C-alpha positions, 0 to 999 in steps of 0.5 A: 551431451547437454546433461554433462555440461551442468555437471562439468560446470558444477565441478569446475565451480567447486574446484575453483571455490576450494582453491580460494584461500580462506580468509583469516578472521580479524582479531576482536578489537582490544578492550581499552585499558582500565585507568584508575588512580594508583592503589585503586586496582587493589582489592578494596573490600573491608570495613570503612567509616566516614571521617566526618561522622564515624558513626556511619560505617560502610561494608565494602565488597570488591570482585576485582571490577566493581566495589560496592560500599553499603552504608550501615548507620550505628549509634552508641550501644546499638549494633550496626543496622541498615540505614533506617530502611533507606538503603544507601550504597556506593557502586564503583566500577574500574573502567577506562574512564576511572574508578567511577559509578554512583551513590544510590539512595532514597530521598523524600519529596516535600509531599512525603513521596519516596524517590530513588536517587543516584548521584555520580561518584568517583574514587579519587584516592585509594590508599592503605588508610582508606578512600577519597570519593568525589560525589554530588552531595545534593540535588533538587527533585520535584514531586514526581521524583524528577530533577527539579527544573529550577533550584540549586545546581548539583554540588560536588564534594570530596568524602573520606572513608577510613578503613576499619571500625572506629573506636566504640562510643563514637557519638552520632553526628546526624545525617551523613553526606554520602 
C-alpha cells in the first residue's frame, strides 16, 4: 500500500495541473508612432544640391526608415566625385522623436590629425522642392579628436537642399556647411 500512495499523489497532481486554465500571453507593447514633419514620410531618394552652393550635390537613398544623403563635390567641367577623400554623409531616421540623425564627416586638428565628427541633424521640412535640415554647423575639437573643453558652443543652422541637379556651369563657392 505504501507504493500506491506516490502514484496516486502524482496522478492527482497531474490532473490538478491539467485542469488549471492556461495563461494567455500578453501582447507585446505597441511601438510608439513615428512622428515626422509632413511630407517626410514619403520616399526622399534622389539627387539634391545645396542652395547656398549648388556645386555641392547630394545623392539620397531612402529605404522607408532611413534616408542617407552622400555628398559629392563637383566643379565646372569635372564629373561628380567623392568629397576630396573625406566622405560626408547625412543619415536621418524616421522615429517617434522626428526625422533625426546626424551629419558624419572628417575634420582635421591644428596638428593635422584626421578626426571623424558627427553633428546632430534633423529634417524640418520635406516638400516637393527639397529638404530643410537643421544641424550643428561647427564645433571645437582638441588634438585627441574629443570635444574641446573650451571654445565656442555648437551653433545650429538651417540648410536647404533642393531636388535635382543644378544647371551646368555652377561656380564652386568653396567649402560647404553640412
